C-alpha positions in Angstrom: -9.7 9.1 -24.0 -12.9 9.8 -22.8 -14.2 8.9 -26.6 -12.7 5.4 -26.5 -14.6 4.5 -23.4 -17.5 6.1 -24.9 -17.6 4.2 -28.2 -16.7 0.9 -26.1 -19.9 1.3 -23.9 -21.8 1.2 -27.3 -20.2 -2.0 -27.9 -20.6 -3.3 -24.7 -24.6 -2.3 -25.3 -25.1 -3.9 -28.3 -23.3 -7.1 -26.6 -25.2 -7.5 -23.9 -29.0 -7.1 -25.9 -27.3 -10.6 -27.7 -26.4 -12.0 -24.2 -29.7 -11.5 -22.8 -31.6 -12.8 -26.1 -29.7 -16.0 -26.1 -30.2 -16.4 -22.6 -33.6 -16.9 -22.8 -33.2 -19.3 -25.4 -30.9 -21.6 -23.9 -30.5 -22.3 -20.5 -28.5 -24.9 -18.8 -26.0 -24.9 -15.4 -27.3 -22.7 -12.5 -24.4 -20.3 -11.2 -24.3 -17.8 -8.5 -23.6 -14.4 -10.5 -23.1 -13.8 -14.1 -21.6 -10.1 -15.1 -22.6 -9.9 -18.7 -21.1 -7.4 -21.3 -18.1 -5.7 -19.7 -15.3 -4.1 -20.3 -12.8 -7.0 -19.6 -9.8 -6.4 -18.2 -7.9 -9.4 -16.7 -5.1 -8.0 -15.4 -2.0 -9.7 -17.3 -2.0 -6.8 -19.1 -3.4 -8.3 -22.4 -5.7 -5.5 -24.2 -9.2 -5.3 -23.2 -12.3 -6.9 -24.6 -16.3 -7.7 -24.1 -17.6 -10.5 -22.8 -19.3 -12.1 -19.6 -18.1 -13.3 -16.7 -19.8 -16.4 -14.2 -19.6 -16.9 -10.8 -20.3 -19.6 -8.6 -19.0 -20.4 -4.8 -16.8 -17.9 -4.6 -14.8 -18.9 -8.0 -14.9 -17.3 -11.4 -16.0 -20.6 -13.4 -16.2 -18.8 -16.8 -14.9 -15.8 -18.6 -16.4 -15.3 -22.5 -19.8 -16.3 -22.9 -22.5 -16.7 -20.1 -25.5 -17.4 -22.6 -25.7 -20.9 -21.6 -25.9 -20.1 -18.0 -28.6 -19.6 -15.3 -27.8 -17.3 -12.5 -29.3 -16.3 -9.3 -28.5 -12.8 -10.0 -27.2 -11.2 -13.3 -25.2 -7.9 -13.7 -25.4 -5.7 -16.7 -21.8 -4.3 -17.0 -22.4 -2.4 -20.1 -20.1 0.4 -20.8 -18.5 -0.5 -17.0 -14.7 -1.7 -16.8 -14.8 -5.2 -15.1 -11.3 -6.5 -13.3 -9.5 -8.2 -11.0 -10.1 -6.6 -7.6 -7.3 -4.3 -7.0 -4.2 -5.5 -4.6 -2.7 -2.8 -2.1 1.0 -4.2 -0.8 1.3 -0.8 1.8 -1.6 -0.3 4.0 -1.5 0.4 7.8 -5.3 -0.8 7.8 -4.4 -3.7 10.6 -6.4 -1.5 13.1 -9.5 -1.4 10.7 -9.8 -5.1 10.1 -8.8 -5.9 13.8 -11.1 -3.3 15.1 -14.3 -4.0 17.7 -16.3 -1.4 15.6 -17.5 -3.8 12.5 -18.1 -0.5 10.5 -14.3 -0.3 10.5 -13.6 -3.6 9.5 -15.8 -3.5 6.5 -12.8 -1.3 5.4 -15.0 0.9 3.0 -12.0 2.9 2.2 -10.3 -0.1 0.0 -13.7 -1.5 -0.9 -15.3 1.8 -2.7 -11.6 1.8 -4.5 -12.2 -1.5 -6.1 -9.5 -2.5 -3.2 -10.1 -6.9 -2.5 -6.9 -7.9 -0.8 -4.4 -5.3 1.3 -1.2 -6.5 3.3 -0.6 -5.0 6.4 2.7 -5.4 8.8 4.6 -2.8 6.4 7.5 -0.6 7.8 8.8 -3.2 10.4 5.5 -3.0 12.2 4.4 -6.8 11.3 4.1 -8.9 14.4 6.1 -12.4 14.3 2.8 -14.1 15.8 1.3 -14.5 12.2 -0.5 -17.5 12.9 -2.2 -16.0 15.8 -2.7 -12.7 14.1 -4.6 -15.0 11.2 -6.8 -16.7 13.6 -8.2 -13.0 15.5 -9.1 -11.8 11.9 -10.9 -14.9 10.7 -13.0 -14.7 14.1 -14.2 -11.2 13.4 -14.7 -11.0 10.0 -12.9 -8.1 7.3 -14.1 -6.5 4.0 -11.1 -7.4 2.5 -8.5 -10.5 2.3 -5.1 -9.1 4.4 -2.2 -10.8 4.2 1.1 -9.5 6.3 4.6 -9.4 6.8 7.0 -10.0 10.1 8.5 -6.7 10.6 12.0 -5.7 12.0 10.6 -3.4 14.0 8.5 -5.8 16.0 11.1 -8.0 16.1 14.2 -5.9 16.7 11.6 -4.2 19.7 11.3 -7.9 21.4 14.8 -8.3 21.6 16.7 -4.9 22.0 14.2 -2.8 23.3 14.9 0.6 22.4 18.6 0.1 22.6 20.7 2.3 20.1 23.5 -0.8 19.9 24.3 -3.6 18.1 22.9 -7.1 18.6 24.8 -9.6 21.0 25.2 -13.1 19.2 23.0 -14.1 21.5 20.4 -11.5 20.5 20.9 -12.1 16.9 19.9 -15.6 17.6 16.8 -14.3 19.0 15.7 -12.2 16.3 16.5 -14.8 13.6 14.0 -17.1 15.3 11.2 -14.9 15.4 11.5 -13.7 11.9 11.6 -17.7 10.9 8.4 -18.1 13.0 6.9 -15.4 11.8 7.9 -16.7 7.7 6.2 -20.2 8.6 3.1 -19.1 9.7 2.6 -17.6 6.7 3.9 -13.7 6.5 4.2 -12.8 2.9 8.2 -11.1 3.8 10.4 -9.6 5.7 9.9 -5.9 6.1 11.7 -3.2 7.9 11.4 0.3 8.4 15.1 1.4 8.8 13.9 5.2 8.8 12.4 4.8 11.9 13.2 4.5 15.8 14.6 1.4 16.5 14.8 0.2 13.1 17.4 2.9 12.3 19.6 2.1 15.2 20.9 -1.2 13.4 23.7 -1.5 11.1 22.8 -3.2 7.3 25.1 -6.6 8.7 22.2 -7.3 10.9 19.2 -7.2 8.2 21.3 -9.2 6.1 20.8 -12.0 8.5 17.5 -11.7 9.7 16.4 -11.2 5.6 18.2 -14.4 4.8 15.4 -16.5 7.1 12.8 -14.6 5.1 14.5 -15.6 2.0 15.1 -19.3 2.9 11.7 -20.0 3.4 10.5 -18.6 0.1 10.0 -14.8 0.8 11.0 -11.1 -0.2 12.6 -8.0 1.6 10.0 -4.8 1.5 11.5 -2.1 2.8 11.1 1.6 3.8 14.5 3.1 2.8 16.7 3.9 5.7 16.4 8.0 4.0 14.4 9.0 1.1 15.6 12.4 1.1 18.8 13.4 2.5 17.5 12.8 6.3 20.7 11.0 7.3 22.9 9.1 4.5 21.3 10.0 1.8 18.4 8.8 -0.7 21.1 7.3 -3.2 23.0 5.2 0.1 20.1 4.1 1.3 18.9 2.5 -2.3 22.4 1.0 -2.7 22.1 -0.4 1.0 18.7 -2.2 0.2 19.9 -3.8 -2.9 23.1 -5.0 -1.0 20.7 -6.4 2.0 18.6 -8.5 -1.1 22.0 -9.5 -3.1 23.4 -10.5 0.3 20.3 -12.0 1.9 19.5 -13.6 -1.6 15.8 -12.5 -1.8 14.2 -10.2 -4.0 13.8 -6.5 -2.9 10.6 -4.8 -2.8 10.6 -0.7 -2.3 7.9 0.4 -0.5 6.5 3.9 -2.2 9.8 5.0 -4.2 9.7 8.5 -4.3 12.3 11.3 -4.0 11.4 13.0 -1.1 12.6 16.9 -0.4 14.2 19.6 -1.9 17.7 18.1 -1.4 16.9 15.3 -4.1 14.3 16.3 -6.5 15.2 15.6 -10.3 17.0 12.9 -8.5 14.5 9.4 -9.7 16.7 8.8 -12.9 19.8 7.9 -10.9 17.0 5.7 -8.5 15.9 3.9 -11.5 19.0 3.3 -13.0 20.6 2.2 -10.0 18.0 -0.2 -9.6 17.4 -1.4 -13.4 21.2 -2.1 -13.1 21.0 -4.9 -10.7 17.7 -6.3 -12.6 20.0 -6.7 -15.5 22.6 -8.4 -13.1 20.2 -10.6 -12.3 18.6 -9.1 -8.9 14.7 -9.6 -8.6 13.5 -5.8 -7.6 10.2 -4.0 -8.1 8.9 -1.3 -5.9 4.9 0.3 -5.8 4.3 4.2 -5.3 1.0 6.1 -4.1 0.2 9.0 -6.9 0.6 12.0 -4.3 2.8 15.0 -4.6 2.6 14.9 -0.2 3.7 12.1 1.7 2.4 11.2 5.3 3.7 11.0 9.0 4.0 12.5 12.8 5.5 15.4 12.8 8.1 13.4 15.6 9.0 11.3 12.2 9.4 14.0 10.0 11.0 16.9 12.1 12.8 15.3 15.2 15.7 13.5 15.4 16.4 10.1 15.4 19.0 10.1 17.8 16.6 11.8 20.6 14.6 8.6 20.7 17.7 6.3 21.6 17.4 4.1 24.7 13.8 5.2 25.8 11.6 6.1 22.6 8.7 8.6 23.0 9.9 8.9 26.9 13.6 9.9 25.7 12.7 12.0 22.8 10.4 14.0 25.0 13.5 14.0 28.2 15.9 15.3 25.4 13.3 17.9 24.1 13.2 19.6 27.2 17.1 19.3 27.7 18.2 23.1 28.2 21.8 21.5 26.9 20.8 20.3 23.8 18.4 23.1 23.1 20.6 24.4 20.2 21.6 21.3 18.2 17.4 20.3 18.4 17.0 23.7 17.1 19.9 23.6 14.3 18.5 19.9 13.1 14.6 20.4 13.3 14.8 23.8 11.7 17.2 21.7 8.7 14.1 19.0 8.9 11.7 21.6 8.3 13.8 23.3 5.4 14.3 19.8 3.8 10.3 19.3 3.5 10.1 22.8 1.3 9.7 25.0 4.6 6.9 25.5 7.0 4.3 26.2 4.5 4.5 23.0 2.9 3.8 21.2 5.7 0.0 20.5 6.7 -1.3 19.5 9.9 -3.8 17.1 9.6 -4.8 16.0 13.0 -4.4 17.5 16.7 -5.3 20.9 17.8 -4.1 22.7 14.7 -5.6 20.7 11.9 -5.8 22.0 8.9 -3.2 24.9 9.5 0.3 24.6 7.6 3.1 25.2 10.4 3.8 28.5 9.6 0.1 29.4 10.6 0.5 27.0 13.8 3.5 29.0 14.6 2.0 32.0 14.6 -1.0 31.2 16.3 1.6 29.8 19.1 3.3 33.1 19.1 6.4 31.3 18.3 8.5 30.5 15.5 8.3 27.5 13.4 11.0 25.4 15.2 9.6 25.8 18.5 6.0 24.9 17.1 7.4 21.6 16.2 8.6 21.2 19.4 5.7 21.8 20.8 3.1 19.6 18.6 5.8 17.0 19.6 5.9 16.8 23.2 2.0 17.9 23.1 1.1 14.0 22.4 2.2 14.8 18.7 0.1 15.2 15.3 0.1 13.6 11.6 1.3 15.8 8.8 1.5 16.0 5.4 4.1 17.0 3.8 4.5 18.8 -0.3 7.8 17.3 -1.0 7.9 15.7 -3.8 8.3 16.6 -7.4 5.5 15.4 -10.2 8.4 15.1 -12.9 9.9 12.4 -10.2 6.5 10.6 -9.4 5.9 10.6 -13.4 9.0 8.9 -13.9 9.0 6.3 -11.6 5.5 5.4 -12.4 6.5 4.8 -16.0 8.2 1.9 -15.4 7.0 -1.4 -15.8 7.9 -2.7 -12.0 6.5 -0.5 -10.1 2.5 -1.2 -8.8 0.0 1.1 -7.2 -0.4 1.3 -3.3 -1.5 3.5 -0.7 0.3 4.1 2.5 -3.5 4.4 3.7 -2.8 6.4 7.2 -5.4 8.7 8.9 -5.2 12.3 8.2 -4.0 11.8 4.4 -6.4 11.6 1.3 -4.1 8.2 0.1 -6.2 6.3 2.6 -9.2 6.7 0.6 -8.6 7.7 -2.7 -5.0 6.5 -4.1 -6.1 4.2 -7.0 -8.8 6.1 -8.0 -6.7 9.1 -8.1 -4.2 7.3 -9.8 -6.6 6.3 -12.8 -8.5 9.6 -12.6 -5.6 11.6 -13.1 -2.4 9.1 -14.6 -4.8 7.2 -17.4 -7.8 9.4 -17.9 -7.2 13.2 -17.6 -3.5 13.4 -18.3 -2.5 9.7 -19.6 0.7 8.2 -18.7 -0.3 4.8 -18.7 -3.1 2.9 -19.9 -6.1 1.4 -18.5 -4.6 -2.7 -19.1 -1.3 -1.1 -17.6 -3.3 0.5 -14.8 -5.2 -2.6 -14.2 -1.7 -4.7 -14.2 0.2 -2.7 -11.7 -2.5 -3.3 -9.5 -3.6 -6.1 -9.6 -1.8 -9.3 -11.6 1.8 -7.9 -11.1 1.0 -7.5 -7.8 0.0 -10.4 -6.9 2.7 -11.9 -8.8 5.4 -10.3 -6.8 4.2 -11.2 -3.6 3.3 -14.8 -4.2 -0.4 -14.2 -3.2 -1.8 -17.1 -5.5 -5.4 -17.6 -6.9 -5.9 -13.9 -7.1 -5.0 -11.3 -8.9 -6.5 -11.9 -12.4 -9.8 -12.8 -14.1 -9.1 -16.3 -14.8 -11.4 -19.1 -14.5 -10.9 -21.0 -11.3 -9.3 -17.8 -9.8 -11.1 -16.2 -6.4 -13.9 -14.3 -7.6 -12.6 -10.6 -6.0 -14.0 -8.4 -8.9 -14.4 -5.0 -9.2 -16.7 -3.5 -11.8 -16.1 0.4 -12.4 -17.1 3.4 -14.7 -14.1 4.3 -15.9 -15.4 7.9 -16.9 -16.6 8.4 -13.2 -14.1 6.6 -11.3 -12.3 9.1 -9.2 -11.5 10.2 -5.4 -13.3 12.6 -3.6 -10.9 12.7 -0.6 -8.9 15.9 -0.7 -6.0 16.9 1.9 -8.7 19.5 4.0 -10.9 16.5 3.7 -9.1 13.1 3.3 -12.3 10.8 4.5 -14.5 11.1 1.5 -15.2 7.7 -0.3 -14.2 7.4 -4.1 -16.7 7.4 -6.7 -17.5 5.7 -9.7 -17.4 1.8 -8.2 -20.4 0.0 -9.1 -19.4 -3.4 -7.6 -16.7 -4.8 -5.3 -17.4 -8.6 -5.2 -14.8 -10.1 -2.1 -14.8 -14.1 -2.7 -17.9 -14.1 -4.5 -19.9 -11.9 -2.4 -20.8 -8.1 -3.1 -19.4 -5.8 -0.9 -20.1 -3.0 -3.1 -23.6 -3.4 -4.7 -24.5 -0.5 -7.1 -22.2 1.9 -5.4 -23.7 1.0 -1.9 -21.9 -0.7 1.0 -23.5 -4.1 1.6 -22.1 -4.7 5.2 -20.5 -7.9 4.0 -17.2 -9.0 5.6 -16.2 -11.5 2.9 -12.4 -11.2 3.5 -10.0 -13.8 4.4 -7.0 -13.9 6.4 -4.5 -15.2 3.4 -0.9 -17.2 4.9 1.6 -17.7 2.3 3.5 -20.5 1.4 7.0 -21.2 2.9 9.1 -23.1 0.3 11.2 -25.0 3.2 12.5 -24.7 6.8 9.6 -25.1 8.5 9.5 -28.7 10.1 
C-alpha cells in the first residue's frame, strides 16, 4: 500500500506546481483558505482524485481547480489526504466539552485524529433537557461539533430512580413525555444501555414504548445491547431484542460498539451478522459502529459485580450487598464466573486507581487475596476502570468488513481508544494489514455516519457543506496511545479544520473552539 501513496504524492506535487503557476497569472475571487494538490477522498466512497479545495465563511465553496482564486491562507497538501472531518458516533466526552478547563474543551484527543464531530449521551446517559445542554455548550465553546441522544437511563432514573420494577401507566406516561421533550429539543435519537443498572431492570415492552416517541419524531434507536457476551440473556438473544425494539417501535436500529465479547461467544460474529442482514433484507434499517481494539473498557463494578446488587439503591445498595455475609457464597460464584467470561484475571488490566497498570491477578497477589476478593475490594474501595482483553481478531475483522459498520471510539478514560481509534483503524486495517480501502475507511468514518444519524451538511467534501476537513499523511497516520500509556495524541494529522477554522495547524493545536452544538430537526409531533 505504501508504494501507492508514494506515487500519488509525486503526482500531487506536479499538480500543485501547475496550480501555483496558474494562480499567479489570474486572480479573481478572494476566499479564506485554499488547500491545493491534495489526494481528495470525499466521503461518498468514490475513488480518490488529485485536486484543490476552497473554503470561505465556514463553508466549502469549491472542489476542483482553485487556480483562479486568491486566498488569505494557502495550504499545500501535496502527498496528503484531504477528507471530510471524521464523525465519532459513540463517545463519553461530554464532561470534556462542558468542562471549566478550556484545554479539555478543545477535545484534542478527537482533533488530533481528524475527528470534527462527536455524539454524546450514548449508553442511555443522554439528558432529556437537550436545549439547555446545547445552550451551555454554545456558551462555553468547544473544539468539535457536538450532537446528543436522549437517554433511557436518564429518563428512567428521573421517574423510577434505581427501582428494579416495571413502571406504572403513570410512570410510563412521564417517561414518554421526557423522551418526546428530548427529541423535540434536538436529540438525534433515543439511546439505551440495557446492560447497565437501572436500565437493566427494564423489560423489552417498556423500551419499545419509549422508542416509539423517538420514531414519531424521526429519530433512531441506539443500543448498548443487554448482553454482548453470556452475562445474562446472551449475545444472540440481546441482538434479537434490539431488532424487535426497532421493528415494533418503527425506527432504525443502531448497534453501539458491535462485538462478540468473552470466551463464551468468540467466533459467533457470523451469527450476529446473519441476524442483522436478515432484518435488513426484510426492510429494517440496521447499522452499527465499532472500535478497532481487542480490549473493551468499563469499570470493575460493571464488568465483574452482578447487576442485581444494584437493585433498589444503585451504588449504595451494591456496597451493602457486597458486605452482606449471607450473600457471600452467591456473590463469589457469580464474580468468579464473570472473571472467567472475560478471559480470566490475567486478561483484565486495571487502568485507574491504586493498582493501575496491573492485571487483576497481579493486584490480587499484591493484596494477598484471590482475584474474586480483589474485585470485591476494588469495587468497594471506589471502583477502578478496566481494560478487558475479551475479543478475538477474526470477529473484529468479520464485523469490520460489513458495509453497514462505521468507525467509533467509545472514548472513555484509561483506554487508548479515547485517543487513537480512528488512527488505529487506518494504520492497521487500511495501511499495514489491508482489510479496507482508504475510500471505504473515510466513507465509514464520515459520510455514512452522517447519513445514519441525520447530521446535515457534514460528512462529505461537497460545495456548500460545512468546512469540517482533515488533512493527513497516509504514511504516518497512526495512534501513539497504548494500554500502558493511553493518553498520547495520535500522529500524522497535519491540519484539522472545524467550521472553516483551523484547529490543528501543521500538527500543532491552535486553541480554536470552533465547534457547534448540533440539533436534529424532528419530523413531527413537536407542537
